[in-house]
C-alpha positions as YAML, in Angstrom:
chain: A
units: angstrom
residues:
- id: 1
  name: UNK
  ca: [127.24, 84.24, 104.68]
- id: 2
  name: UNK
  ca: [126.47, 88.01, 104.37]
- id: 3
  name: UNK
  ca: [125.86, 90.26, 107.12]
- id: 4
  name: UNK
  ca: [123.05, 92.96, 108.23]
- id: 5
  name: UNK
  ca: [123.80, 95.28, 110.09]
- id: 6
  name: UNK
  ca: [119.98, 95.47, 112.84]
- id: 7
  name: UNK
  ca: [119.69, 99.32, 113.57]
- id: 8
  name: UNK
  ca: [116.63, 99.77, 116.15]
- id: 9
  name: UNK
  ca: [115.81, 101.66, 119.74]
- id: 10
  name: UNK
  ca: [113.76, 99.64, 120.41]
- id: 11
  name: UNK
  ca: [115.20, 95.89, 121.42]
- id: 12
  name: UNK
  ca: [112.03, 94.01, 120.48]
- id: 13
  name: UNK
  ca: [112.11, 94.97, 117.42]
- id: 14
  name: UNK
  ca: [115.82, 94.42, 117.19]
- id: 15
  name: UNK
  ca: [115.28, 90.93, 118.54]
- id: 16
  name: UNK
  ca: [112.99, 89.70, 116.48]
- id: 17
  name: UNK
  ca: [114.55, 90.99, 113.21]
- id: 18
  name: UNK
  ca: [117.62, 89.12, 114.15]
- id: 19
  name: UNK
  ca: [115.42, 86.32, 115.03]
- id: 20
  name: UNK
  ca: [113.98, 85.99, 111.26]
- id: 21
  name: UNK
  ca: [117.64, 86.98, 109.34]
- id: 22
  name: UNK
  ca: [119.41, 84.42, 111.75]
- id: 23
  name: UNK
  ca: [116.68, 81.73, 110.46]
- id: 24
  name: UNK
  ca: [117.48, 82.64, 106.89]
- id: 25
  name: UNK
  ca: [121.45, 82.46, 107.13]
- id: 26
  name: UNK
  ca: [121.96, 85.94, 107.77]
- id: 27
  name: UNK
  ca: [125.08, 87.20, 110.36]
- id: 28
  name: UNK
  ca: [123.62, 90.05, 112.13]
- id: 29
  name: UNK
  ca: [125.14, 93.12, 114.25]
- id: 30
  name: UNK
  ca: [122.42, 94.86, 116.36]
- id: 31
  name: UNK
  ca: [123.14, 98.50, 117.38]
- id: 32
  name: UNK
  ca: [120.02, 100.51, 119.68]
- id: 33
  name: UNK
  ca: [121.21, 104.02, 118.17]
- id: 34
  name: UNK
  ca: [122.82, 105.85, 115.18]
- id: 35
  name: UNK
  ca: [126.27, 106.08, 117.07]
- id: 36
  name: UNK
  ca: [126.40, 102.35, 118.01]
- id: 37
  name: UNK
  ca: [125.97, 101.43, 114.36]
- id: 38
  name: UNK
  ca: [128.60, 104.18, 112.86]
- id: 39
  name: UNK
  ca: [131.08, 102.33, 115.06]
- id: 40
  name: UNK
  ca: [130.28, 99.09, 114.09]
- id: 41
  name: UNK
  ca: [129.78, 100.13, 110.55]
- id: 42
  name: UNK
  ca: [133.62, 101.33, 111.19]
- id: 43
  name: UNK
  ca: [134.61, 97.87, 112.45]
- id: 44
  name: UNK
  ca: [132.48, 95.54, 109.99]
- id: 45
  name: UNK
  ca: [131.37, 95.31, 106.98]
- id: 46
  name: UNK
  ca: [127.92, 95.29, 106.12]
- id: 47
  name: UNK
  ca: [125.66, 94.09, 102.95]
- id: 48
  name: UNK
  ca: [122.27, 94.86, 104.18]
- id: 49
  name: UNK
  ca: [121.30, 97.73, 106.94]
- id: 50
  name: UNK
  ca: [117.83, 97.53, 107.91]
- id: 51
  name: UNK
  ca: [117.57, 101.49, 110.14]
- id: 52
  name: UNK
  ca: [114.53, 102.72, 111.89]
- id: 53
  name: UNK
  ca: [114.08, 106.22, 110.41]
- id: 54
  name: UNK
  ca: [112.90, 107.56, 114.33]
- id: 55
  name: UNK
  ca: [116.15, 106.73, 116.50]
- id: 56
  name: UNK
  ca: [117.17, 109.47, 119.05]
- id: 57
  name: UNK
  ca: [120.48, 111.19, 118.05]
- id: 58
  name: UNK
  ca: [121.44, 110.70, 114.94]
- id: 59
  name: UNK
  ca: [117.95, 109.82, 113.17]
- id: 60
  name: UNK
  ca: [117.67, 107.34, 110.65]
- id: 61
  name: UNK
  ca: [117.87, 109.53, 107.69]
- id: 62
  name: UNK
  ca: [121.33, 111.09, 108.38]
- id: 63
  name: UNK
  ca: [122.91, 107.72, 109.14]
- id: 64
  name: UNK
  ca: [121.92, 106.27, 106.32]
- id: 65
  name: UNK
  ca: [123.27, 109.41, 104.40]
- id: 66
  name: UNK
  ca: [126.56, 108.72, 106.24]
- id: 67
  name: UNK
  ca: [126.92, 105.14, 105.67]
- id: 68
  name: UNK
  ca: [126.44, 105.09, 102.09]
- id: 69
  name: UNK
  ca: [129.24, 108.11, 101.95]
- id: 70
  name: UNK
  ca: [131.60, 105.17, 103.09]
- id: 71
  name: UNK
  ca: [129.99, 102.23, 101.22]
- id: 72
  name: UNK
  ca: [127.67, 103.97, 97.91]
- id: 73
  name: UNK
  ca: [126.50, 100.62, 97.06]
- id: 74
  name: UNK
  ca: [125.38, 99.72, 100.49]
- id: 75
  name: UNK
  ca: [121.34, 97.84, 99.94]
- id: 76
  name: UNK
  ca: [118.94, 99.52, 102.67]
- id: 77
  name: UNK
  ca: [115.81, 99.07, 104.34]
- id: 78
  name: UNK
  ca: [114.36, 101.71, 106.20]
- id: 79
  name: UNK
  ca: [111.50, 100.80, 108.82]
- id: 80
  name: UNK
  ca: [109.32, 103.04, 110.80]
- id: 81
  name: UNK
  ca: [106.05, 102.85, 112.55]
- id: 82
  name: UNK
  ca: [105.19, 105.95, 110.69]
- id: 83
  name: UNK
  ca: [102.19, 105.72, 108.27]
- id: 84
  name: UNK
  ca: [104.07, 106.89, 104.96]
- id: 85
  name: UNK
  ca: [107.48, 107.21, 104.72]
- id: 86
  name: UNK
  ca: [106.79, 108.34, 100.45]
- id: 87
  name: UNK
  ca: [109.65, 111.32, 101.24]
- id: 88
  name: UNK
  ca: [112.50, 108.87, 101.28]
- id: 89
  name: UNK
  ca: [112.31, 108.86, 97.44]
- id: 90
  name: UNK
  ca: [112.34, 112.97, 97.43]
- id: 91
  name: UNK
  ca: [115.71, 112.94, 98.55]
- id: 92
  name: UNK
  ca: [118.79, 111.75, 96.41]
- id: 93
  name: UNK
  ca: [121.52, 110.89, 98.97]
- id: 94
  name: UNK
  ca: [117.97, 108.24, 99.77]
- id: 95
  name: UNK
  ca: [117.97, 106.64, 96.38]
- id: 96
  name: UNK
  ca: [117.72, 103.17, 96.29]
- id: 97
  name: UNK
  ca: [116.33, 102.84, 99.96]
- id: 98
  name: UNK
  ca: [113.13, 100.56, 100.38]
- id: 99
  name: UNK
  ca: [111.28, 101.45, 102.82]
- id: 100
  name: UNK
  ca: [109.01, 98.97, 105.36]
- id: 101
  name: UNK
  ca: [106.05, 99.91, 107.71]
- id: 102
  name: UNK
  ca: [106.02, 98.24, 111.12]
- id: 103
  name: UNK
  ca: [104.70, 96.00, 112.12]
- id: 104
  name: UNK
  ca: [105.56, 93.79, 109.27]
- id: 105
  name: UNK
  ca: [105.55, 90.10, 108.81]
- id: 106
  name: UNK
  ca: [108.66, 87.84, 108.68]
- id: 107
  name: UNK
  ca: [108.19, 87.12, 104.64]
- id: 108
  name: UNK
  ca: [107.97, 91.54, 103.81]
- id: 109
  name: UNK
  ca: [111.05, 91.91, 105.62]
- id: 110
  name: UNK
  ca: [112.96, 89.26, 103.32]
- id: 111
  name: UNK
  ca: [110.94, 90.94, 100.79]
- id: 112
  name: UNK
  ca: [112.17, 93.83, 101.07]
- id: 113
  name: UNK
  ca: [115.75, 93.27, 101.98]
- id: 114
  name: UNK
  ca: [116.02, 91.44, 98.10]
- id: 115
  name: UNK
  ca: [114.35, 94.07, 96.45]
- id: 116
  name: UNK
  ca: [117.17, 96.59, 99.03]
- id: 117
  name: UNK
  ca: [119.77, 94.04, 97.37]
- id: 118
  name: UNK
  ca: [117.95, 94.19, 93.87]
- id: 119
  name: UNK
  ca: [118.18, 98.41, 93.40]
- id: 120
  name: UNK
  ca: [121.54, 98.68, 94.49]
- id: 121
  name: UNK
  ca: [122.47, 95.78, 92.01]
- id: 122
  name: UNK
  ca: [120.13, 97.47, 89.08]
- id: 123
  name: UNK
  ca: [121.96, 100.84, 89.90]
- id: 124
  name: UNK
  ca: [125.81, 99.82, 89.98]
- id: 125
  name: UNK
  ca: [125.10, 97.50, 86.82]
- id: 126
  name: UNK
  ca: [123.91, 100.80, 85.48]
- id: 127
  name: UNK
  ca: [127.04, 102.89, 86.51]
- id: 128
  name: UNK
  ca: [129.67, 100.42, 85.60]
- id: 129
  name: UNK
  ca: [127.80, 100.02, 81.92]
- id: 130
  name: UNK
  ca: [127.33, 104.20, 80.89]
- id: 131
  name: UNK
  ca: [131.54, 103.70, 82.67]
- id: 132
  name: UNK
  ca: [131.74, 100.85, 80.32]
- id: 133
  name: UNK
  ca: [130.91, 102.01, 77.22]
- id: 134
  name: UNK
  ca: [133.17, 104.80, 74.95]
- id: 135
  name: UNK
  ca: [131.16, 107.97, 73.84]
- id: 136
  name: UNK
  ca: [130.21, 107.71, 71.28]
- id: 137
  name: UNK
  ca: [132.52, 109.66, 68.43]
- id: 138
  name: UNK
  ca: [132.26, 112.70, 67.14]
- id: 139
  name: UNK
  ca: [131.91, 112.45, 63.17]
- id: 140
  name: UNK
  ca: [132.62, 114.90, 60.96]
- id: 141
  name: UNK
  ca: [131.42, 115.24, 57.69]
- id: 142
  name: UNK
  ca: [132.80, 113.83, 55.01]
- id: 143
  name: UNK
  ca: [133.65, 115.47, 52.03]
- id: 144
  name: UNK
  ca: [133.28, 115.00, 48.83]
- id: 145
  name: UNK
  ca: [135.36, 116.01, 45.58]
- id: 146
  name: UNK
  ca: [134.05, 119.10, 44.03]
...
């Protein structure tokens, strides 16, 4: 059963997300802060992290960066009540983070999780395929008899 870390400082939001995910047969671990999330992240492995961008203390972007330093292929959904999350795509350390604006419908959450997992899978596959193929051999000009 896939395990998801849900990080939000609002208990109602965590509860709503957790209910939706449990219905879809995910194991859920909730964290009310970045510090609590890092503790859970050190203790357990996760398939996906859903992280509120605006947290007290460690903000969501720093938290995502710290988690990705430990597990580079972690699928992440960043959530926020702010109108725009466009600046996420401009930050290399937040590559492949799927953004979702609050409030969202349960189906939107499930689509975002799938998109985050797919984005990580595609980037991992691209890296693996680049490593799997040897570099093009250097070709030396063929000498013809003169």
